[in-house]
C-alpha positions as CSV (number, residue, x, y, z in Angstrom):
1,M,81.6,103.5,87.2
2,R,84.5,103.9,89.6
3,H,87.2,102.3,87.5
4,K,90.7,102.5,89.0
5,V,89.4,104.3,92.0
6,R,90.9,102.7,95.1
7,G,89.3,102.6,98.5
8,R,85.8,102.9,100.0
9,K,84.2,106.3,100.6
10,L,82.2,104.9,103.6
11,G,79.7,107.8,103.3
12,R,82.3,110.4,104.3
13,N,84.5,113.0,102.7
14,A,88.3,112.7,102.6
15,S,89.1,114.7,105.8
16,H,86.4,112.8,107.7
17,R,87.8,109.4,106.6
18,K,91.3,110.4,107.5
19,A,90.3,111.4,111.0
20,M,88.2,108.3,111.4
21,F,91.1,106.0,110.4
22,R,93.5,107.9,112.7
23,N,91.2,107.5,115.7
24,M,90.6,103.8,114.9
25,A,94.3,103.1,114.5
26,V,95.1,104.9,117.8
27,S,92.4,102.8,119.6
28,L,93.8,99.6,118.2
29,I,97.4,100.4,119.0
30,R,96.6,101.7,122.5
31,S,94.6,98.6,123.4
32,V,97.9,96.6,123.3
33,R,99.1,98.2,126.5
34,V,96.5,97.2,129.1
35,D,96.4,98.7,132.6
36,E,95.0,96.1,135.0
37,D,93.7,98.8,137.4
38,D,91.7,100.5,134.7
39,P,88.1,99.6,134.9
40,G,87.5,100.4,131.2
41,R,90.4,98.2,130.0
42,P,89.6,96.0,127.0
43,R,88.8,92.3,127.6
44,V,91.3,91.2,124.9
45,P,94.4,93.4,124.2
46,G,95.1,94.4,120.7
47,R,91.6,94.1,119.3
48,I,88.7,96.4,118.3
49,V,85.3,95.7,116.8
50,T,84.0,97.6,113.8
51,T,82.2,97.0,110.5
52,V,83.7,94.7,107.8
53,A,84.2,97.6,105.4
54,K,86.0,99.8,107.9
55,A,88.2,96.9,109.0
56,K,89.3,96.2,105.5
57,E,90.2,99.9,105.0
58,L,91.9,100.2,108.4
59,R,94.1,97.1,107.9
60,P,96.6,98.6,105.3
61,F,96.7,101.8,107.3
62,V,97.8,100.1,110.5
63,E,100.2,97.6,108.7
64,K,102.1,100.5,107.0
65,L,102.6,102.0,110.5
66,V,104.0,98.8,111.8
67,T,106.4,98.6,108.8
68,L,107.7,102.1,109.7
69,A,108.3,100.9,113.3
70,R,110.2,97.8,112.1
71,K,112.4,99.9,109.8
72,A,113.1,102.3,112.7
73,A,114.0,99.4,115.0
74,A,116.7,98.3,112.5
75,Y,118.3,101.8,112.5
76,E,118.1,102.0,116.3
77,E,119.9,98.7,116.6
78,A,122.6,99.8,114.2
79,A,123.1,103.0,116.3
80,E,123.6,101.1,119.6
81,Q,127.3,100.6,118.9
82,Y,127.8,104.4,119.2
83,A,125.6,104.9,122.3
84,T,126.8,105.3,125.8
85,P,125.4,103.6,129.0
86,A,126.0,106.8,131.0
87,E,123.0,108.6,132.5
88,P,121.8,111.8,130.8
89,N,123.3,115.1,132.1
90,S,126.1,113.2,133.9
91,G,129.8,114.1,133.4
92,E,130.5,111.0,131.3
93,W,127.4,111.7,129.2
94,K,128.4,115.3,128.6
95,T,131.8,114.2,127.5
96,W,130.2,111.7,125.1
97,R,127.9,114.4,123.9
98,Q,130.8,116.6,122.7
99,S,132.8,113.7,121.2
100,E,132.8,112.4,117.6
101,Q,131.1,109.3,118.7
102,W,127.9,111.3,119.4
103,Q,128.1,112.6,115.8
104,Q,128.1,109.0,114.5
105,W,125.3,108.1,116.8
106,A,123.2,111.1,115.7
107,Q,123.7,110.2,112.0
108,A,122.8,106.6,112.6
109,M,119.6,107.6,114.6
110,A,118.5,110.2,112.1
111,P,116.4,107.8,109.9
112,A,114.7,106.3,113.0
113,V,113.8,109.8,114.3
114,S,112.4,110.7,110.9
115,L,110.3,107.5,110.8
116,R,108.9,108.4,114.3
117,R,108.0,111.8,113.1
118,R,106.2,110.4,110.1
119,A,104.2,108.0,112.4
120,F,103.3,110.8,114.7
121,S,102.1,113.0,111.8
122,L,99.7,110.2,110.9
123,L,98.5,109.3,114.5
124,R,98.9,112.5,116.4
125,D,99.2,110.5,119.7
126,R,102.5,110.1,121.6
127,E,101.4,107.1,123.6
128,A,100.3,105.2,120.5
129,V,103.7,106.1,118.8
130,D,105.6,104.8,121.8
131,I,103.7,101.5,121.8
132,L,104.1,101.2,118.1
133,F,107.9,101.7,118.1
134,D,108.7,100.1,121.5
135,E,106.4,97.0,121.7
136,L,104.9,96.2,118.3
137,A,108.2,96.7,116.4
138,E,109.9,94.2,118.7
139,R,106.9,91.8,118.5
140,F,106.9,91.7,114.7
141,A,110.7,92.0,114.2
142,D,110.8,88.6,112.4
143,R,107.5,88.9,110.5
144,P,107.7,90.4,107.0
145,G,104.0,91.3,106.8
146,G,100.5,90.4,107.8
147,Y,100.5,92.0,111.2
148,T,96.7,92.1,111.6
149,R,93.7,89.8,110.9
150,I,90.0,90.4,110.3
151,V,87.5,88.0,111.8
152,R,83.9,88.4,110.8
153,L,81.3,88.2,113.6
154,A,78.0,86.4,113.3
155,K,76.2,89.1,115.3
156,V,75.1,92.1,113.3
157,R,75.1,95.6,114.6
158,L,72.1,96.7,116.5
159,G,70.2,99.4,114.7
160,D,71.1,99.0,111.1
161,A,72.1,95.3,111.0
162,G,75.5,96.1,109.7
163,R,78.0,93.3,109.3
164,Q,80.5,93.4,112.1
165,A,84.1,92.2,112.3
166,L,87.0,92.4,114.7
167,I,90.5,93.5,113.7
168,E,93.4,92.4,115.9
169,F,97.1,92.0,115.9
170,V,98.4,88.5,115.3
171,G,101.0,86.8,117.4
172,E,99.2,86.4,120.7
173,R,96.4,83.9,121.4
174,D,96.6,82.9,117.7
175,R,93.6,81.1,116.5
176,V,94.2,77.4,115.9
177,R,91.8,75.7,113.5
178,S,90.4,72.8,115.4
179,R,90.0,69.6,113.5
180,R,86.8,67.6,113.9
181,R,87.3,64.2,115.3
182,A,84.9,61.3,114.6
183,A,83.0,60.0,117.6
184,P,84.8,57.0,119.2
185,V,83.4,53.6,118.4
186,I,82.3,51.8,121.5
187,A,81.9,48.0,121.2
188,E,78.5,46.9,122.5
189,E,78.6,44.3,125.1
190,E,77.0,41.0,124.1
191,P,74.2,39.9,126.4
192,P,75.0,36.8,128.4
193,A,74.0,33.5,126.8
194,E,70.9,31.9,128.4
195,Q,71.9,28.8,130.3
196,P,69.9,25.6,129.6
197,P,67.7,24.4,132.5
198,A,69.5,22.1,134.9
199,E,68.9,18.4,134.3
200,E,67.4,16.4,137.1
201,S,69.9,14.2,138.7
202,D,67.6,11.5,140.0
203,S,66.8,9.5,136.9
204,E,64.7,7.0,138.8
205,E,62.2,9.6,139.9
206,T,61.9,10.8,136.3
207,V,61.3,7.3,135.0
208,A,58.8,6.7,137.8
209,E,56.9,9.8,137.0
210,S,56.8,9.1,133.3
211,E,55.9,5.4,133.4
212,P,52.6,4.2,135.1
213,A,52.8,1.8,138.0
214,V,52.0,-1.8,137.3
215,E,49.9,-3.7,139.9
216,A,51.2,-7.2,140.8
217,T,48.7,-10.0,141.6
218,E,49.6,-12.9,143.9
219,T,48.6,-16.5,142.9
220,D,48.6,-19.3,145.5
221,G,48.2,-21.9,142.9
222,P,45.5,-23.4,140.7
223,E,41.9,-22.8,141.6
224,S,40.0,-25.7,143.0
225,D,36.3,-26.5,142.4
226,D,34.2,-27.3,145.4
227,T,32.4,-30.6,145.0
């Protein structure tokens, strides 16, 4: 029994799992920045498809990286008051570089630099670290947690019929649960009432047709006997 043993082994040893999660996290983070001219660009940015078990193990790994980026963004924002707008290697920048203000800026930026180095030690990819600290930190600045979601897919993986799922960053194209609406009730039109047959206007003809004709006989007077 594996009591109090956290995590899934996924059929791999520790170093293999670590490398796998690093590669998956880099793929997920780099899919946020899409190049429109790249023929191999992802159809939906910020999303990858994997198995359900791998997605559940990857989710805390990625969310801890986003938390590091959010903490670094707070330190960088606090250090902005000591920064200079001068271009690097210019005369004004060199003067600022030798001043006490630069010392204060360096001390304020030290925790942010340390967090970037920690993220790079986990990802080993400079582009992924830049996207993480420049784009995702700003995107989730007001969100205290829950940066990713897992959505199970109905289609299984071809070959071993493994259950598949997609893991994606929240915030863009958020899924809205649609409510089912009842079908509209359409009132059926009543058929037109049958009109009674028109009555004949000529009542005399009706009476004449219904009553038989009576023959009249003419009498000239009393009959006489020939004698």
